[in-house]
C-alpha positions as CSV (number, residue, x, y, z in Angstrom):
1,X,-39.1,-22.8,30.5
2,X,-41.3,-24.3,27.8
3,X,-43.7,-22.1,25.9
4,X,-46.5,-22.8,23.4
5,X,-44.9,-22.5,20.0
6,X,-45.5,-24.0,16.6
7,X,-44.7,-27.7,16.3
8,X,-41.2,-28.3,14.9
9,X,-41.0,-29.4,11.3
10,X,-37.9,-29.5,9.2
11,X,-38.3,-26.8,6.6
12,X,-36.4,-25.5,3.6
13,X,-36.7,-21.9,4.9
14,X,-35.0,-22.9,8.2
15,X,-32.0,-24.5,6.6
16,X,-31.4,-23.5,2.9
17,X,-33.2,-20.2,3.2
18,X,-31.5,-19.2,6.4
19,X,-28.1,-20.5,5.1
20,X,-28.4,-18.3,2.0
21,X,-29.0,-15.2,4.1
22,X,-25.9,-16.0,6.2
23,X,-23.7,-16.7,3.1
24,X,-24.7,-13.4,1.5
25,X,-24.0,-11.5,4.7
26,X,-27.4,-10.8,6.1
27,X,-27.2,-7.7,8.3
28,X,-27.5,-8.5,12.0
29,X,-27.8,-12.2,11.6
30,X,-26.2,-14.0,14.6
31,X,-24.9,-17.6,15.1
32,X,-24.2,-19.8,18.0
33,X,-21.5,-22.5,18.7
34,X,-21.9,-26.0,19.9
35,X,-18.9,-27.4,21.8
36,X,-18.4,-31.2,21.8
37,X,-17.5,-32.4,25.3
38,X,-16.8,-36.0,24.2
39,X,-14.9,-37.4,21.2
40,X,-16.7,-39.3,18.4
41,X,-16.0,-40.5,14.9
42,X,-17.0,-37.1,13.5
43,X,-15.8,-34.7,16.2
44,X,-13.1,-34.4,18.9
45,X,-13.7,-33.4,22.5
46,X,-13.3,-29.6,22.7
47,X,-14.2,-29.1,19.0
48,X,-16.6,-26.3,18.2
49,X,-19.3,-26.1,15.5
50,X,-20.5,-22.7,14.4
51,X,-24.2,-22.9,13.4
52,X,-25.4,-20.3,10.9
53,X,-28.8,-21.8,9.9
54,X,-32.1,-21.4,11.8
55,X,-32.7,-25.1,12.4
56,X,-30.4,-28.2,12.9
57,X,-31.0,-31.8,13.9
58,X,-28.8,-33.8,16.2
59,X,-28.5,-37.6,16.0
60,X,-27.0,-40.6,14.1
61,X,-28.8,-40.0,10.9
62,X,-26.5,-39.0,8.0
63,X,-28.8,-36.0,7.3
64,X,-28.3,-34.6,10.8
65,X,-26.1,-31.5,10.9
66,X,-24.6,-32.5,14.3
67,X,-23.9,-36.2,13.8
68,X,-22.8,-39.0,16.1
69,X,-21.5,-42.4,15.0
70,X,-23.2,-45.8,15.6
71,X,-21.1,-46.4,18.7
72,X,-23.5,-44.1,20.6
73,X,-26.4,-46.5,20.9
74,X,-28.5,-44.3,23.2
75,X,-28.5,-41.5,20.6
76,X,-31.5,-41.8,18.3
77,X,-31.3,-41.4,14.5
78,X,-33.1,-38.0,14.9
79,X,-32.6,-37.3,18.6
80,X,-33.2,-33.5,19.0
81,X,-33.3,-30.2,17.2
82,X,-32.2,-26.7,17.8
83,X,-34.6,-24.2,16.2
84,X,-34.5,-20.4,16.0
85,X,-37.6,-18.7,17.5
86,X,-37.6,-15.0,17.1
87,X,-34.3,-13.7,18.7
88,X,-34.0,-16.9,20.7
89,X,-33.1,-20.6,20.2
90,X,-34.9,-23.5,21.6
91,X,-34.1,-27.2,22.1
92,X,-36.7,-29.6,20.7
93,X,-37.1,-33.2,21.7
94,X,-37.5,-35.5,18.6
95,X,-36.7,-39.0,19.8
96,X,-39.6,-41.2,20.9
97,X,-37.3,-43.6,22.9
98,X,-34.3,-41.7,24.2
99,X,-34.5,-38.6,26.4
100,X,-32.7,-35.2,26.1
101,X,-31.5,-33.3,29.1
102,X,-30.7,-29.5,29.5
103,X,-28.5,-28.7,32.4
104,X,-29.5,-32.1,34.0
105,X,-33.2,-31.5,33.5
106,X,-35.3,-33.7,31.2
107,X,-36.8,-31.9,28.2
108,X,-40.4,-33.0,27.7
109,X,-41.1,-31.3,24.4
110,X,-38.9,-28.1,24.1
111,X,-37.0,-25.6,26.2
112,X,-35.4,-22.3,25.5
113,X,-31.6,-22.2,25.4
114,X,-29.4,-19.7,27.3
115,X,-25.7,-18.9,26.8
116,X,-23.6,-21.5,28.6
117,X,-26.3,-24.3,28.7
118,X,-25.3,-27.9,28.6
119,X,-27.2,-30.4,26.3
120,X,-27.0,-34.1,27.0
121,X,-28.4,-36.8,24.6
122,X,-29.9,-39.5,26.9
123,X,-28.7,-40.6,30.3
124,X,-24.9,-40.8,30.4
125,X,-24.9,-39.8,26.7
126,X,-22.7,-37.3,24.8
127,X,-22.8,-33.7,26.0
128,X,-22.7,-30.4,24.0
129,X,-22.1,-26.9,25.3
130,X,-24.3,-24.1,23.9
131,X,-22.4,-20.8,23.5
132,X,-23.6,-17.5,22.0
133,X,-20.6,-15.2,21.2
134,X,-21.0,-11.7,22.4
135,X,-21.1,-8.5,20.4
136,X,-19.8,-8.3,16.9
137,X,-18.1,-11.7,17.3
138,X,-21.5,-13.3,17.3
139,X,-22.5,-11.8,13.9
140,X,-22.4,-14.1,10.9
141,X,-20.6,-11.4,9.0
142,X,-17.6,-11.9,11.2
143,X,-17.1,-15.3,9.6
144,X,-15.1,-15.2,6.3
145,X,-16.9,-16.1,3.1
146,X,-15.0,-19.4,2.6
147,X,-16.0,-20.6,6.1
148,X,-19.6,-19.5,5.6
149,X,-19.8,-21.5,2.3
150,X,-18.5,-24.6,4.1
151,X,-21.0,-24.2,6.9
152,X,-23.8,-23.7,4.3
153,X,-22.8,-26.9,2.6
154,X,-22.7,-28.9,5.9
155,X,-25.8,-27.4,7.6
156,X,-28.2,-26.2,4.9
157,X,-27.6,-28.8,2.1
158,X,-27.0,-32.0,4.1
159,X,-30.8,-32.7,4.6
160,X,-31.5,-32.1,0.9
161,X,-29.1,-34.4,-1.1
162,X,-31.1,-34.0,-4.3
163,X,-30.1,-30.3,-4.5
164,X,-26.5,-30.4,-3.3
165,X,-24.9,-30.4,-6.7
166,X,-27.0,-27.6,-8.2
167,X,-26.8,-25.3,-5.2
168,X,-23.1,-25.9,-4.7
169,X,-22.4,-25.0,-8.4
170,X,-24.3,-21.8,-8.1
171,X,-22.7,-20.8,-4.9
172,X,-19.2,-21.4,-6.4
173,X,-20.2,-19.2,-9.4
174,X,-21.3,-16.4,-7.0
175,X,-18.2,-16.6,-4.9
176,X,-16.0,-16.9,-8.0
177,X,-17.5,-13.8,-9.6
178,X,-17.1,-11.8,-6.4
179,X,-13.4,-12.9,-6.3
180,X,-12.9,-11.9,-9.9
181,X,-14.4,-8.5,-9.3
182,X,-12.3,-7.9,-6.2
183,X,-8.9,-9.0,-7.6
184,X,-9.5,-8.0,-11.2
185,X,-8.8,-11.5,-12.6
186,X,-10.6,-10.8,-15.9
187,X,-9.3,-14.0,-17.6
188,X,-11.5,-16.1,-15.3
189,X,-14.7,-14.3,-16.1
190,X,-15.4,-16.3,-19.3
191,X,-15.0,-19.6,-17.4
192,X,-17.2,-18.3,-14.5
193,X,-19.9,-17.3,-17.0
194,X,-19.8,-20.8,-18.5
195,X,-20.1,-22.4,-15.1
196,X,-23.1,-20.1,-14.3
197,X,-24.9,-21.3,-17.5
198,X,-24.3,-24.9,-16.6
199,X,-25.5,-24.3,-13.0
200,X,-28.8,-22.8,-14.4
201,X,-29.4,-25.9,-16.5
202,X,-28.9,-28.2,-13.5
203,X,-31.1,-26.1,-11.4
204,X,-34.0,-26.3,-13.9
205,X,-33.7,-30.1,-13.9
206,X,-33.7,-30.2,-10.1
207,X,-36.6,-27.8,-9.9
208,X,-38.7,-30.2,-12.0
209,X,-37.7,-33.2,-9.8
210,X,-38.2,-31.5,-6.4
211,X,-41.0,-28.9,-6.2
212,X,-40.1,-28.2,-2.5
213,X,-36.9,-26.5,-3.7
214,X,-38.6,-24.4,-6.3
215,X,-38.7,-21.2,-4.3
216,X,-35.2,-21.5,-3.0
217,X,-33.9,-22.1,-6.5
218,X,-35.7,-19.1,-7.9
219,X,-34.1,-17.0,-5.2
220,X,-30.7,-18.4,-6.0
221,X,-31.2,-17.8,-9.7
222,X,-32.1,-14.2,-9.0
223,X,-28.8,-13.8,-7.1
224,X,-27.0,-15.4,-10.0
225,X,-28.6,-12.9,-12.3
226,X,-27.3,-10.2,-10.1
227,X,-23.8,-11.7,-10.3
228,X,-24.2,-11.8,-14.0
229,X,-24.7,-8.1,-14.1
230,X,-21.5,-7.8,-12.0
231,X,-19.7,-9.7,-14.7
232,X,-20.9,-7.3,-17.3
233,X,-19.8,-4.3,-15.2
234,X,-16.4,-6.0,-14.6
235,X,-15.9,-6.6,-18.3
236,X,-16.6,-2.9,-19.0
237,X,-14.1,-1.8,-16.3
238,X,-11.5,-4.2,-17.7
239,X,-12.0,-2.7,-21.2
240,X,-11.6,0.8,-19.8
241,X,-8.4,-0.1,-17.9
242,X,-7.0,-1.7,-21.0
243,X,-7.7,1.4,-23.1
244,X,-6.2,3.7,-20.5
245,X,-2.7,4.9,-21.4
246,X,0.0,4.1,-18.8
247,X,1.7,7.4,-19.7
248,X,-1.6,9.2,-18.9
249,X,-1.5,7.6,-15.4
250,X,2.1,8.8,-14.9
251,X,1.1,12.2,-16.1
252,X,-1.7,12.3,-13.5
253,X,0.8,11.3,-10.8
254,X,3.3,14.0,-11.9
255,X,0.5,16.5,-11.9
256,X,-0.3,15.6,-8.3
257,X,3.2,16.7,-7.1
258,X,4.0,19.7,-9.4
259,X,2.7,22.3,-7.0
260,X,5.3,21.2,-4.5
261,X,8.3,21.9,-6.8
262,X,9.7,25.4,-6.4
263,X,11.9,27.7,-8.5
264,X,14.6,29.0,-6.2
265,X,16.8,32.1,-6.4
266,X,19.9,32.1,-4.2
267,X,21.4,35.5,-3.4
268,X,24.9,35.4,-1.8
269,X,25.9,38.0,0.8
270,X,29.3,38.7,2.4
271,X,29.9,40.8,5.5
272,X,33.4,42.2,5.7
273,X,33.9,44.0,8.9
274,X,30.8,46.2,9.3
275,X,30.0,46.3,5.6
276,X,27.6,43.9,3.8
277,X,27.8,43.3,0.1
278,X,25.6,41.4,-2.4
279,X,28.0,39.0,-4.1
280,X,25.8,37.4,-6.8
281,X,22.7,35.3,-7.4
282,X,21.9,32.0,-9.1
283,X,18.8,29.9,-9.6
284,X,17.8,26.2,-9.2
285,X,15.1,24.0,-7.9
286,X,13.8,22.8,-4.6
287,X,10.8,20.7,-3.4
288,X,8.6,20.4,-0.4
289,X,7.9,17.0,1.2
290,X,4.7,15.9,3.0
291,X,6.3,16.2,6.4
292,X,7.2,19.9,5.8
293,X,10.9,19.5,4.9
294,X,12.2,21.6,2.0
295,X,14.9,19.8,0.0
296,X,17.4,21.1,-2.5
297,X,21.1,20.6,-3.5
298,X,23.9,21.9,-1.2
299,X,25.5,23.7,-4.2
300,X,22.3,25.7,-4.6
301,X,22.5,26.8,-0.9
302,X,26.3,27.4,-0.7
303,X,27.3,28.1,-4.3
304,X,30.6,29.9,-3.2
305,X,32.0,26.6,-2.1
306,X,31.5,24.9,-5.5
307,X,34.1,26.7,-7.6
308,X,32.1,29.9,-8.1
309,X,34.3,32.3,-6.1
310,X,37.4,30.7,-4.5
311,X,38.5,34.1,-3.0
312,X,35.2,34.3,-1.1
313,X,35.7,30.8,0.1
314,X,39.2,31.5,1.4
315,X,38.2,34.7,3.1
316,X,35.2,33.1,4.8
317,X,37.4,30.2,6.2
318,X,40.4,32.4,7.1
319,X,39.2,35.6,8.7
320,X,37.0,36.0,11.8
321,X,35.6,39.4,10.5
322,X,34.3,37.9,7.3
323,X,31.1,35.9,7.0
324,X,29.3,34.6,3.9
325,X,25.7,33.4,3.8
326,X,22.8,33.2,1.3
327,X,19.1,33.8,1.2
328,X,17.1,31.2,-0.8
329,X,13.7,32.5,-2.0
330,X,11.3,29.7,-3.2
331,X,8.6,30.6,-5.8
332,X,5.6,28.3,-6.0
333,X,2.9,27.6,-8.5
334,X,0.3,28.7,-5.9
335,X,2.1,32.0,-5.1
336,X,3.0,30.4,-1.7
337,X,6.5,31.9,-1.9
338,X,8.9,31.8,1.1
339,X,12.5,32.7,2.0
340,X,15.1,30.7,4.0
341,X,18.7,31.5,5.0
342,X,21.5,29.1,4.4
343,X,21.8,28.7,8.2
344,X,18.3,27.2,8.2
345,X,19.5,24.1,6.3
346,X,20.9,20.9,7.6
347,X,24.0,20.0,5.5
348,X,26.4,17.1,5.7
349,X,29.8,18.6,6.2
350,X,31.4,15.3,7.4
351,X,33.3,14.8,4.1
352,X,34.5,18.4,3.8
353,X,38.3,19.0,3.5
354,X,40.1,22.1,4.8
355,X,43.0,22.9,2.6
356,X,46.1,25.1,3.3
357,X,45.8,28.0,0.9
358,X,49.1,29.7,1.7
359,X,49.5,33.1,3.5
360,X,48.2,36.5,2.8
361,X,50.3,39.7,2.3
362,X,50.7,40.0,6.1
363,X,51.9,36.4,6.6
364,X,48.6,35.2,8.0
365,X,47.8,31.5,7.1
366,X,44.8,31.1,4.8
367,X,42.5,28.1,4.3
368,X,39.8,27.0,1.9
369,X,37.0,24.5,2.2
370,X,36.8,21.7,-0.4
371,X,33.4,20.1,-0.7
372,X,33.8,17.9,-3.7
373,X,36.4,15.4,-4.8
374,X,39.2,16.9,-6.8
375,X,42.0,15.3,-8.7
376,X,44.9,17.4,-10.2
377,X,47.6,16.2,-12.6
378,X,50.8,18.3,-12.8
379,X,51.3,18.9,-16.6
380,X,55.1,18.8,-16.2
381,X,55.6,15.8,-13.9
382,X,52.4,14.0,-14.6
383,X,52.0,13.5,-10.9
384,X,48.4,13.1,-9.7
385,X,47.3,14.8,-6.5
386,X,43.9,13.9,-5.0
387,X,41.9,16.0,-2.5
388,X,38.9,14.7,-0.6
389,X,36.9,11.5,-1.1
390,X,34.9,10.2,-4.0
391,X,31.9,9.8,-1.7
392,X,31.6,13.6,-1.4
393,X,29.2,13.4,-4.3
394,X,26.6,11.9,-2.1
395,X,26.6,14.9,0.3
396,X,25.3,17.4,-2.3
397,X,22.0,17.9,-0.4
398,X,20.4,20.4,1.9
399,X,17.2,20.2,3.9
400,X,15.3,22.7,6.0
401,X,12.2,22.4,8.2
402,X,9.2,24.7,7.3
403,X,5.7,25.2,8.6
404,X,4.3,24.2,5.2
405,X,3.2,20.8,3.9
406,X,3.8,19.5,0.3
407,X,2.4,16.6,-1.6
408,X,5.6,14.8,-2.3
409,X,6.4,11.5,-0.4
410,X,10.0,10.3,-0.1
411,X,11.0,6.6,-0.4
412,X,14.4,6.1,1.1
413,X,14.5,2.3,0.5
414,X,13.6,2.6,-3.2
415,X,16.2,5.3,-3.7
416,X,19.1,2.9,-3.3
417,X,17.6,-0.3,-4.8
418,X,16.4,0.7,-8.3
419,X,17.7,-1.6,-11.0
420,X,19.2,-0.8,-14.4
421,X,16.6,0.5,-16.8
422,X,14.1,1.8,-14.2
423,X,12.4,4.9,-15.5
424,X,12.7,8.0,-13.4
425,X,10.9,11.4,-13.8
426,X,12.3,14.9,-13.2
427,X,10.6,18.2,-12.5
428,X,12.6,21.4,-12.4
429,X,13.7,24.6,-14.1
430,X,16.5,23.9,-16.6
431,X,18.2,27.1,-17.6
432,X,15.5,28.9,-15.6
433,X,12.8,27.7,-18.0
434,X,9.4,27.3,-16.4
435,X,9.8,30.5,-14.3
436,X,7.8,33.3,-15.9
437,X,8.2,32.2,-19.5
438,X,5.1,30.0,-19.9
439,X,1.4,30.3,-19.5
440,X,1.8,30.2,-15.7
441,X,4.0,32.3,-13.4
442,X,5.7,29.1,-12.2
443,X,5.5,25.9,-14.3
444,X,8.1,23.1,-13.6
445,X,9.5,21.5,-16.7
446,X,9.1,17.7,-17.0
447,X,11.8,15.2,-18.2
448,X,12.4,11.5,-17.8
449,X,15.5,9.3,-17.8
450,X,16.5,5.7,-17.1
451,X,18.7,4.4,-14.3
452,X,22.0,3.4,-15.9
453,X,23.3,0.8,-13.5
454,X,22.1,-1.4,-10.6
455,X,22.4,0.3,-7.3
456,X,24.8,3.2,-6.6
457,X,28.3,4.2,-7.9
458,X,31.3,4.6,-5.6
459,X,30.1,8.1,-4.7
460,X,26.9,6.7,-3.4
461,X,24.9,8.3,-6.2
462,X,22.4,7.0,-8.7
463,X,23.7,7.0,-12.3
464,X,21.2,7.9,-15.1
465,X,21.3,7.5,-18.9
466,X,21.1,11.2,-19.8
467,X,21.8,14.4,-18.1
468,X,19.6,17.4,-17.2
469,X,20.5,21.1,-17.7
470,X,21.5,23.9,-15.3
471,X,18.6,24.9,-13.2
472,X,17.4,21.4,-12.5
473,X,19.9,21.3,-9.7
474,X,18.2,20.5,-6.3
475,X,15.1,19.3,-8.0
476,X,13.2,16.1,-7.3
477,X,13.6,12.8,-9.2
478,X,10.5,10.5,-9.0
479,X,9.9,6.9,-9.5
480,X,6.4,5.3,-9.9
481,X,5.9,2.0,-7.9
482,X,2.6,0.2,-7.3
483,X,0.6,3.0,-8.7
484,X,2.1,5.6,-6.4
485,X,4.8,8.3,-7.1
486,X,7.8,8.8,-4.8
487,X,10.7,11.2,-4.6
488,X,13.8,9.0,-4.8
489,X,16.7,11.4,-5.5
490,X,17.9,15.0,-5.8
491,X,19.5,16.4,-9.0
492,X,23.2,17.0,-8.2
493,X,25.9,19.2,-9.7
494,X,26.1,17.5,-13.1
495,X,29.2,18.9,-14.9
496,X,32.9,19.8,-14.6
497,X,35.1,21.8,-16.8
498,X,38.4,20.4,-18.3
499,X,40.9,22.8,-19.7
500,X,42.6,22.1,-23.1
501,X,45.6,23.9,-24.7
502,X,46.2,24.2,-28.4
503,X,49.5,23.3,-30.1
504,X,51.1,26.7,-29.3
505,X,50.1,26.4,-25.7
506,X,48.3,29.7,-25.6
507,X,44.6,29.2,-26.4
508,X,42.4,27.6,-23.7
509,X,39.1,25.9,-24.3
510,X,36.7,24.4,-21.9
511,X,34.8,21.2,-22.5
512,X,31.7,20.4,-20.3
513,X,31.5,16.8,-19.1
514,X,28.3,15.3,-17.8
515,X,28.4,13.2,-14.6
516,X,24.8,12.2,-14.9
517,X,24.4,11.4,-11.2
518,X,21.7,11.9,-8.6
519,X,21.9,12.0,-4.8
520,X,19.6,9.3,-3.4
521,X,16.9,10.7,-1.0
522,X,18.1,8.2,1.6
523,X,21.1,10.4,2.3
524,X,19.1,13.3,3.7
525,X,18.4,13.5,7.4
């Protein structure tokens, strides 16, 4: 119902001032929507207008924020207004000749609006629905900045053509600087600063011509000064980032995962009948993923299968009363040591080959397990015999579940898609270095390499440009992407021995050959 309120008068505060508060995200400010129920030159039936200012006018005048074309002869130039009054909105009659109706009732002077009301301009004239969105959807802050700027231009600036150019320029500067700060486009800051200076000059001219805009312009200029301080802060940040060393950033990322890289000692045991013997020990590297899985190379968990002790391999595969296993003790930087058995690990045995190894002294058949591709050339006949599959190289991994959590994140997709030249980083314990020989009890050694080819070789492995030493086996290989560090591979068994005879056929020498290959992290499961 109508109430005694101040007489409506178009004001700068109700349009430009309110629009500024909405553009700059005033906390708690709400908006309403007008739904057009008939089509006109400017709006289609069903089209909605979001209103973010505190006062608008409806009519055929070009300065009206809700405008109808000349074909609506019963709509006055300035027909009605909607004005904010406290937390409410009211419909104000402006026309002296044509009536305004609210839900079919004639508005004498003004009437408070409710959600869902229908406004009609004159008898049989165009109708508008008045909608107040509920909850957070009704907050101005729910409208994106670009849309708010467009609404500001249409609703706050339209009645004040004199100031359109100046205010629009300054708003563009503010929005542009905010964008530059968010996205770090430092090359645009100089141009934005120039635009800001030009906008200030235009504002001074407009201020002198139109005293009514003086207060609003001063307010806008103060906001521009604030944006100018943001430019200075952005410049300083850009300078800092430029001076920062990329290598220093990599070093920080490496440091974040070092404590999840462990020095491992593998002790091999054999039970023959009722007697258990310690067969030997070796060292390597393992690492702990964020999901609690502990990863290393298979040859660090089952070394007796990788040419270390063929007799032990044969006995384990041939006799029921013989069993071979290992215990893997992991030593960490934070003294968080733990021990696993070889049976705790998941291992890919799908490529293993069981070979006939002849018979023992009692005529019992013997077998051995081959876990890596082997090619043999008979020195007399030059015939080549192949055992296994070249893809065996991709199965040199072992993974066990633990109740611990590391800081290393694996990236399976990246591990098979790296291109030639990509830099990768290795942490491990080459030749046992980094385990008790430095300033700390456990201190993984860092190295870096480059990927030597696009994709994988025919063993499903990543080729790299230089090798790593004994003891790195089972350790993590990292790649940095988009500012984050990921484990992409496991250091595999990197060498083989070739035998050479001298001219007399008596002396034998061994020459180490580097494979320089890594097992992609995608292979583990």
